[in-house]
N, C-alpha and C positions, 0 to 999 in steps of 0.2 A: 484269769478264769477259761476254763476249756470251752472252745467254741463248738458250734454245731459241725456235722460231718461235711457240709459244704463250704466250711470255712477253714483257714489255717489254723492250727493249733496255737502259734504264737507268731507275733510280728517278727520279722527278721532284723529290722533297724541296722542293717549292715552285720547282724551277727549271725552266726550258724543257728539255725533253728534246731531246737531241743524240745523235749516233752515239757510241759510247764510243771513248775514245782507245786506241789499240793501244800496249802496253808488255810489255818482257820482265822477268822477275824473276831475281835472282840471291840464292839463300839459302844463307847460312853454316850450317856445322854447330856443335854445342855441346851436346850433350846434352840435359838437361831444360831449358836455357835456350832450347832450340828452342820451347818454349811462348811466349816472347816473338814469334817469328815467327808462330805459331800466331794470336796476337792482331792482329798487322799483317795478315795474310790475311783474318781475320774481317772487318776493317774495310773492306779494300779490295773484298771480294765483297759486302757488305752497301752499300757506296756505289753501285757499279754504272756508275760515268762512266768506267771504263776496261776494256780487253779486254785479258786476260791471255793473250797468245798463245804465250808460250814461257817455260819455267822451267828454270834451270840449279840444282841442288841437290846439296849436300854432306851426307853424314852425316845428322843431324837435319833438315838443309834438304832432304835427299832423300826422307825419310820424310815430311815435311809435303807435298813435291810430289805424290808418288805417291798419298797419301791424298785430297787437293785434286782431282787429275785424276780418280781414280775416282768420288769424289762428284759430281764436275762432269758427268761422263759420265752418271750415272744419272740426276740432277736438277738439271742448271745451277748458278747460283750458290748456290742456297739449299741445294742437295744437297751441294755442297762444303763449305759452311759445317757443316751437320750432320754430315758425315764426319769433319771436323777435330775438332769437339768429341767426338764418340764415341771417335775414336782416342785422344786424351789422356786422356779419361775411363777408358778401358780400360786404357791404360798405368798410371794411378794405381792402378786397382783390381788389376792383375797385380802391382804392387809392393808391395801392402799387407802382404804376410808376408815381405818381403825382409828380410835382416839389415842392408841399408844404409838405416839410419833414423837420425834424429836422437837424441843422447843427452837424457837428462833435464836436463842442464844447458843444453844448445842450447835446448830448449824453453821452459825457465824464462826464459832471456835473450831470447827471441825471435829467436835466429840460425837460418838456414837452412842452415847449414855442416853438414857430416858429418865435420868433422876431429877430433872427439872421439867418433864413433861407433865402438864396438869392432868392429862387422863391417867399416866402411870401413878402419880402421886395418888390420885383420887382411889384407884384400884388398890394401891398397897395400903391405904389407911382402911379401906373397907374390909379387906382380907385379914386385917389384925383385929378388926372389931366384931366382925361377924363370919359365921361360917358359910360355904357354899349351899347349905340346907337352908340358910336364912336369906340370902341374897339372890339365889337361883333356884327358888322352890320347884319350878317346872323341869329343872335338869336339862336345860338347853346346852348343847355341846356342838358348837359350829366345827370345831376340829375334827370330832369324829364323823360329821357328815362330809367335811372337806376329803378325809382319807377314803370314804366310801366312793367318792366320785373319782379321785385321782388314781386309786389303786385297783386292779383287777384281782381280788383276793382269790378267785377261781384259779388264776394262773399260779398265785402264791402256793396254794394249797396242792397243785398239780405238780410242781417242780421236785423233781428228784435230784437233780445235779448239785443244788446248794441247799444243805439242811439248815434250817432256822431254829434258833433257841431264843425266845423272847420272854425275859422274867418279868413277873409282877409280884407284889408282895401282899400276902393275905393280911387284911385288917384285924382279924380276929385272933389269928395264930402267930403273925408276925413271919411265918416261913414264906419261902419262895415258893411259887409255882412258875414252871417253864413251859411256855405255850410253844408247840412245834408246828411245822408246815400245815399239817393236817387239822389243826385246832384254831388256825389263825383267822381273824376277822376284825373288822375295825374296832370293834369293842375290846379285843383283846390287846390290840396295840395301844389303845387308850388306857387300858388299865396299867399298862407299863410305863405310861406317861401321865398318870393321874396324881397330880400336885395336890394333896388334901386341903391346901389353903384356896385353891381355885375350883376345884371340881369336887361333885360329890364322889364317892367310892363307886367304882364301877362293878355292877353285879353280873358275875358270870357262874352258870351252873349253881346258883343259890350262894355263891361266895362272893364277899366284897373284897375288892383289891384296891390298893394304891400304887404309887411309882415303884417300879422295879429297882429303882436306885437305893432304895433303903436296905434291899436284901441281895443286889448283885447288880454292880454299875461298872462294867458289866459283868455277867456271871462267867466264869471260866470252867467251872466243872462240868457242864454239858459238853463243852469241846474236848475235855480231857477223857471223859468215860463213855461218850456217845460216837466218837469219830476215830478213824484210823490215824489220823494227821498227828504228828509230834510237834508241828510249829504253830504258835499263836501269836498273831500280830494285834497287840492293843492300840487302838486309837484313842488316846486320852485327851479330853479337852476341859477336865476339871483338874486345876493345877494342884500337885501334892505339896507343894511347899510355897510359902510367900514370905519375902524379905523382911516385911514390917509387921509389927503388931497393930491390928486394927483398933482404932479408938472411937470412932463414930458409931452409934448404935446399929444403923444400916449396915456398916462394913463388918461388924461384929457378927451379926446375923448372917451375912453372906458367908462369912469364913467358917462359921459353923456348919453351914450347908455344905460347903466344899469339903471339910473334912468327914462330915457325915456320908456323903455320897461317894468318897473315895475308901472309906473304912472296910467295906466287903472286899474290894479289890485288893487292898494291901493284905488282908486275911487270908485271900486265897494265895497270893503270891508267897506269902510266909510257908504256906503248906507246900506249895511246890517246891519251894528251896528246901525244905526239910526232906521231901521224898528224894529230891536229887542227892542230898548228902547221904542219906542212908543207902540209896542205890550205889553210889561211889565208894561207900565203906563196905559193900557186900552184905549189909543187913536185911535188905529186902529182895524179893524173888523179882528178878528182871523180866521174867514173862508176864508176871501179874500186873508189874507197875510199869508205867511208861517213864521214860527220861524226857521230859518236855523241853522245847526249844522256846525261850520266851522272847518275843521282840517288842518294841514300842515306838510309835510316831507319837511324840509328845508335843501337843499344842500350847504348851505353857509359854513358850517364847513368842510363837506367833499371836497368841491372843492376850500378851502382857499389856495391861493398860486398859483392858476392856472391864467394865464393872458388871455385876450381875443383872442390872436393869436391861443392858444390852441383848440379853440372851432373848429379849422379848422385840427386838429391833428387827422387823422383817423388810425393810428398805432394800430393793435390789442391789443398789450400789453397796451397801453393807454385805449382803449376802455372797456378792460376787467377790468382794475384797476376801472375804474369809475363805471362800472357794479357792481363790488364787493362791492363798497363803498355804491351803492345805494340799494343793497340787504340788507346790514346790517343796513341801516337807516330804511329801512322798517321793518325789523325783530324787531328792537328796538322800533319802533312805535307801531307796533302790540302789543308787549309785555306790553308796557305801557298804551296804549290807547284803546285796542279793545272793553273794556267792556263799554266804553263811546259813542260808535257809536249808533246812535238812541237815545241817551239820552242828551248829552251835547256837547258843542264845547270844543275842546282840544286846540284851537288857542286862546289866549287872544288877542283879538282885540284892547283893551285898551292900553296894552303894546306895541303892534306893531305900533299902529296909533298915540299915544300920545293924 
């Protein structure tokens, strides 16, 4: 990401300094697994050879995005790195007294799952039998209050160096609404992260919203139509494929959710592939349509073996583990693919989409 005038545009790391390459980021949601994305962002910001000009983020991806932008507006790349670390550290501290903690058995066996946690099992049972309008009539939302405390949204709204696109899903129409920098607030980010089983719909301007993952996880179209950058790096933390067919009721529901939250992303990637093929065949105006370069850092391998309940595990050791895996994934991606930014896609859409 481009630094302020008093700082170098990029770290040398023994290399000749060059102008940072522009790129847009698309950050998926996934609860505590968003700490993997934190690690990816930490490495990209540390490297300094790319300029992050725009971010589309959903749910936890939206939280990472606004924290990054607030920190960047205050202190450049290092400010963004510091803000992300403090946000995830504060998240862990805030959850230290939560009933959603691993059971003794999980701790003894080294599992990060909450599936045997009494608090998690109780929450899971209640959310299946009652709506948040029943069990939370006062609409208490500590996560929204936490966001307001942790993020200076005045800095987010003031930032012009990094454009933000945060999608939420209209409950009444099913269509996506994308909030940009000037429109962002704790409520807008919560709208993007509003799981209807846990929270009442978030009301903004008289419209009710649920999680943006239903309509864009993350949304790619704002990065195509509202920026000049032709490179998009997707940080994906919901696996596209699973090797086994789930058989237990909870596993079936988890896989249904994964498929649902990846559906909009795959649909947009199919559209991008179609346009690329039409441009290559000379059937579309190359001035009106951009040929996009699509890249991906896939968390599927790094997050393998973690079940859906671990998305609610905010223990610092777990978050730091995910961060470190994301950091390493970004390091390897940069080593292998940096030279292709601005030239070619490094994600094989034919292999992904079939």
